N, C-alpha and C positions, 0 to 999 in steps of 0.2 A: 503493500501500499504506499502510495505517495502520502505530502504532508496533506494537502489538499482533501484527501480522500478520509485521513484520519482525523482532521480536525471536524468536518461533519460529523464526525460519530464521538466524540469527546462526550456531550453532552448526556447521548445515551451510555457513554462508559461509567461517567460518575454516578448517574443515575440508577447503574447496573441493569440496563436494559437490554442489553446485547447477547447476542446467541454465544453458545463457548466456543464456537468456532470464530467468528466475528470478533470478538473480545480477545482470543490469543493473536489473532492478526495484528489488532490495536496494538495490542502489549508488545509485540515483537517490534514495531516501528518505534514505539516510545522509547525501548532500550537502547536507542542507539541516535534518537534526535532529542537533542535537550530543547532545543525551541515547542516542539510538539510537549514535551513533557512541564516546560514551563506553563503553556497554556492549562494543559492537565491540573497542574496545580491552583492556577487561579480560579480553573472550575469547582473546584474540589472546595478551597478557602471560602469561594462565595457562598456554597450551599450550606460550611458548617457556621458561617456568619447566618446566613438568616435562620438556622435550626436555634441558634444559640438566644439570638433578639428577643425581645418583646414585640408583638404587632402594636404600630404607634395605633390610635384612639382613631375613633372613625374620620378618614379624611373628608376635606372639604371640598366643592368643586371644581377649585384651579386643580386640586391634588389627582382627584379622579380622572381630568379630563389629560393631565399632564401621564398618567399609568397608562392611560387609552393609549395616548397618539406613541407614546415609549412603546408599547405591547404590539402597537399594529406595524411600526415599522420596524421592527425585527420578526413579527410574523411575516409579513411579506418579503422581507431580504433575503431568506431562504427556505428553498425549496424541500428541505428537509421536516420541514412542520409537520407537513400527512403524515411523513412516517412516524414521529412521533405522538400523534393522536391514535393512529394504526395500533401503537403497540401501547397505548393505555396510560402513557405517562404525561398526559396534555398538561395535567396540574401542575404535575412537578418542575416540569422544563420551563412552563412558563412564570413559575416562582422563581426559577434561579435567571432565568431570563430577566424578569423585573428589580433581583437585584443587582444583576449586572448593568440595566439600561435605566432604570430607574435609579436604583440608587446609587450609577456615577453621576445621574445630574441632578443629587441634591435632595430627593425628595423622600427619602426614607429618615425617619428620625431616629437616631438611637443618644439617650444619657451621655454625657461623660462621665468617668472614674468619680465613685466620690472620695477617692483616697489621695486626691488631689487638693491640697490646701487652700482655703480662700484667699484671695490677695486682691486688692486695693484692682491688681490687670484684670479682675476680672469680673468689672463694674460693667455694665451694658453704654451701649456705644449706638449712637445712631447711626444709619445706612449711610453709608458715602454713594454718591452717584458715581456708577458704573462711569470708566473713561473711554474716551471715543477709542472705538477698535478700526487700527490701520487697513488688518487684512486678518482672514484667518489661512488655515495652510492644515486641510485634511490628510486622514491615511497614515500618521504618524502613530506606531505602537503606543500602547498605553501601557506601562508598567506597572505590575500590581504595588511595586514597591521600588523606589529608586534613591541611590546615592548623589544625586544629580550628576550623574555621568551619562544618561541617556540623552541629554541634550546638549549642546556647547554653542553657545556666540564667541563669536573671535571674528573684528572689525565688523566687514559688510554678510557674514556668513552665518547661517545656522548650521549646524551638523546633529543629525537626528537619526533615531532609527526608524524606517519605513516598511510597510508590509509591502511585501512581495508575494508573488506565486506562491513558494514553498516554504517562506519563512520571512525573515526579514533583511534589511538592506541598512547601508549607510547612504544617508540622502546629504545634499547640501541646498541648502534654502535660501534664496537674498533676505535681507534682512528687510530691504525697502519696500518688497512688493510681496513676498511669498511665496514666487516663483520659484521650482526646484530648478537648479542648476547642474545636477548629474545625481544622479543614484546609481553606486557603484551593484557590480554583480556577484559582489563576494557576500553569502549567506554570513550571517554573526547573528549572536547573542547581545551583543551589548556590549558595556564595560569601554565607554567612550572615553578616549583621552586625547591630547592633540600637543606638539609643540611648535607651535605657527608653520609648519613644512608639511607635516604629518597630520594625520589621524590615526588613531589607533583602535583596534577593536576587536574581540575575540570571536573565534569559529572552532566549528567542531563539525568536520566531514568525517569522521572515521571513529569508530567505539573506541572510548579512553583514551580520546588524544583532543587537545586543545594547543588551537593555535593561535601565536600573537601577528595579527597584520597588520603592515601598515599600509596606508593608501596615499595617495598623492592629494593635498589638500584643494589642489586648483579643478583635478581631474575625477577625483576617486579613482583613479588607475590603481591595482596595487605594485605596493614598490618591492615585499616582500614579505615572507611569511617565514616565523620561528615557530617550529612544533615542540611541544613537550608529551611525550607518550606514557600510557601508563596511570592518568589519572581521571575524576570524573568533574565535568565541566564547574560543576559548584567548589570545584577545590581549585581556581584559578582564579586570581584575582585583576582589576584593570592594572592597564600599564602603568608607570609612572615618570613622567620625560624627567630627566635630570636637568638637563641643558639642551641646547638646542643639537647636542651632538651625540647622546646617551639616554638612553630607556631602558629602565628596571622592571623586572615582572616576577612574581611568584606565581609559583603553577606547584601544586601540590607542598612537598617539601623543600623544593629548591629555590633558590635566586636568580636569577639571569639578568648581569647586565651586560647589554646589546649596543652596538653600533647602530646611531638611530638612521645612517645613510645607506647602511648594507645590510642591515639583521644580523649581523654575524655577533658569534656570541665573545665577550671583551673577556668575561669569568664567570662559573657558575659556579653558587655555594651549597651545598646540601646542607639542612639542617638535620644535625644527628639526634637532638631530643625535641619533645614535644610530640603535637600531632595536628594532623592538617583538619579546617582550613586554619590558614594565616593569613593574617592582614599585613600591610607595609606601609609606613610612610620613611619620610626623608628630611633631613635639619644639615644644613651646612654639609660637611664630607662624611656622613654616617646614614647608612640605612639603618632602620629599627624593624624588625619582623615578630611578632607575637603570633604565640600556637601554641596549644597545648599548655598554658600558663607559663609560658619560659617565653622571654625576651633576649634578642639580640641583637647585636650592634655590629653591622657589618663595614668595614672601610671602602666607599663608593671607588676608589683607585683599584685596589689590590682585589678585592670580595673578602680579604682575613677578617677571621674574625677579631673584632676589637675586645667585645666582653659578653658574657651572655649570664643574664641573672632570670632564677625561679622566682615568679612572684608567689605571695602567701597563699592565693585562692586560685582557683580555676575558675575565671571569669568568663571563660567562652563555654561554657557545658550545655546553656542553651541554644548555643548556635553560631554564624558565622561573629569572629572580632571585628571591633569596631574602633579604629586609634584617630586621635585628632592630638594635632602639635602645635604651641604657641611660644616661642624662646626655647627652654632646656627643658619646661615642662610636657611628658605627654602623658595622654590622659584613654584609657584604655576600658573598653567595655564588650557586651555583646547584645549583638541583636535582640536576642530575649532576657535582656536582662542580667540582675542576681548582683552585680555590684559593679561599681563605676569606681576605678581606680586612678589616680594621679603619682605620676613618676619622676621624680626629678633624673635627666639624664645626665646631668655634671653630678653632681652627688652618688648615682646609683643605687638610691633608695626611695620606697615607697613612702609619699607624702602624708598620704592618707587612704581611706575607703569607703565609699558610702551605698549605699544599698539602692539599688533602683528598679524599678517594673521592668524597663526594657532601654536597652539601648541601640535600637537600629538606627539614629544618626547621633552624632557626638560634633560639635561645631567650638571651638577653643578661638577663644580672639582675647587680645591682651591681657586680662588678669582673672579672666572670668570662661567657662565653659557651658555650655549648651547642650541638654540631653532631651533627645525627643523619641519616647518610648512607652508602651501601656497606652493610655490617655489622655496623655499631656506631655508639657514642655516644662523643663528644669532649667534652672539656673543655679550655678556653686560656685565659689570664691575659688579661683583657682590653686591659690597658695594654701588654702586651710580647709577647704573641702566644705565650707560652711552654706546652706544652702539660703540664697538671694531672695528668690521670688517662683511662684511655680503659676502655671495655666492651665486648665483644661484643654485639650485639643485633640480630637479624633481624627485619626488618619496615620496615613503611611508615606506622605513626600517630607525629604529634609526640610532643613533651615538653611537660610542664606543672609548674608549682611550687606545691605545698599545703603550706602550714604547713612550712616549710624543709625539704622533700623535694624532688626533682626526680622525676618519674614517667613510665614511659611503658611500652607494650606489646612484648614480646616475643614474636613467631611462632615461636619456633623451637619444635621437638618437640609437646608439647601447649599450648604458650602458657602465657605468664604476665604478669600486670601489675605491674612491678617500681618500688619507691624506694629512691631512692639519697641518701647524704650528697652535698650538689651541691659539698661543699670537697673532701672525698676520694673519691668515686665509690665509698664502699661500702656493700652493699646493706643496708639497713637492715626492709625486709622485702616480701613478694610475697605474688601469689595466684594459684595454679598454677589451669590450663586458661583464661585468658584469650587469645583469638586477636582482636585490632581493627586497623583503621587511620585508626583515630578518638582524641582526644585524653581524656584520663581527666580530670574533672570532680567535685572536690569543695564542698560545700554544706553548710552546715547539718546535720554528721551524717553526710550521704549520700554516697556514692561515686556517679558516673553511668559506664558504659562501653558504648558499641554496640558489640558482635563482629559479625564479618565475615558471620553469616547475617542481620544486620539487625532484630537485636531489643536493645533498651537493657536493659540492668538497674541496677536501684536497689540498693544494697550497704549494708546498715547499716557505718557504721564510725566510730570515733572517732579523730581524728589528730590529738589536741591535746596 
């Protein structure tokens, strides 16, 4: 089966509506296709979510209309609806579709977590008029969760993942018009990065092999491909450009430093202790790699181990570790939480540990670290670990900093793009009706946000 055929069967698969022979064929394809596996995971997560949540109160007329319009678009967009009805799964499938479509449009209510302490930042704010929209670009891949690496804005170009016939490709979009400049033929599962000349992405065309691919920024043509065998795609991280000549990449338990022009390995270093997956960041002449409770510092020039230290707790037991660095302070957590650790890279010691519900995304800036996980955004003093503020925030998108404001999307109710003062957590502005699992990007008077229906919106804004 090819990707298109499998994706037409995924809803039936997760709803347990396939015949044994069909199920086996779909499973065989999923075993070797990370892109389709990711889509299957999204379906399963959405179904789990709707089963776990309470139904809202009786919806009003506008909500009922919106649900009807969303369902009608979905029901008429795919020929497989008739098959779902014949299989007797219409109610379950439409429920999943409504979560996928209506939920992504901000029409399904969920109360924020009660464990987030109330602050002045949680006070109600008046709606802000939605900025004028310069353009929309449809067809982008909507991620279940992102680390702000599925869409990049560089000068006059946006690089993003765009849906293709058999998966996703990288596309370049003009920031002035929203028109597609090029779409690469390389199948990718994301993790975008760039160094000003090349766009880097990950690809997996063979079982248990992941490739780091470099694309020419001006044409989208592949320049080189570096392969690492024997790993699952979930055990590879995004590339980390060190400068215009070198790029670091962690795959499985090995860190590679590659020549950015040729893709040749300058050195490779296998982490002997610890476990996958690993996370990677850099500061000055050192690469910091964390995995399995072990933090390793590598010299970027030689690949030699500068030092290695075990941390007192296993912070990554709940999922992929997440890192953020500001100056000499390195902050470490996990997608699913547990603890947030602050580590002094100069003194090589743990400064403090704090319990957190989740650490899907960390952002360190100046003397503070911000954590998004569970159902909230929290701020801590970087030196002491003292909590400074917390806000309820439902959703999965990362945080970004623009002109002295911390920005993120809150998917509760109809959704909002929120900006808060990073020192106090007090809301300074928001835009209603925005639901996204990607980061908000601002450049040259325009704000860019990709909503969960795969549409990139360019909003005329003045944040100065």
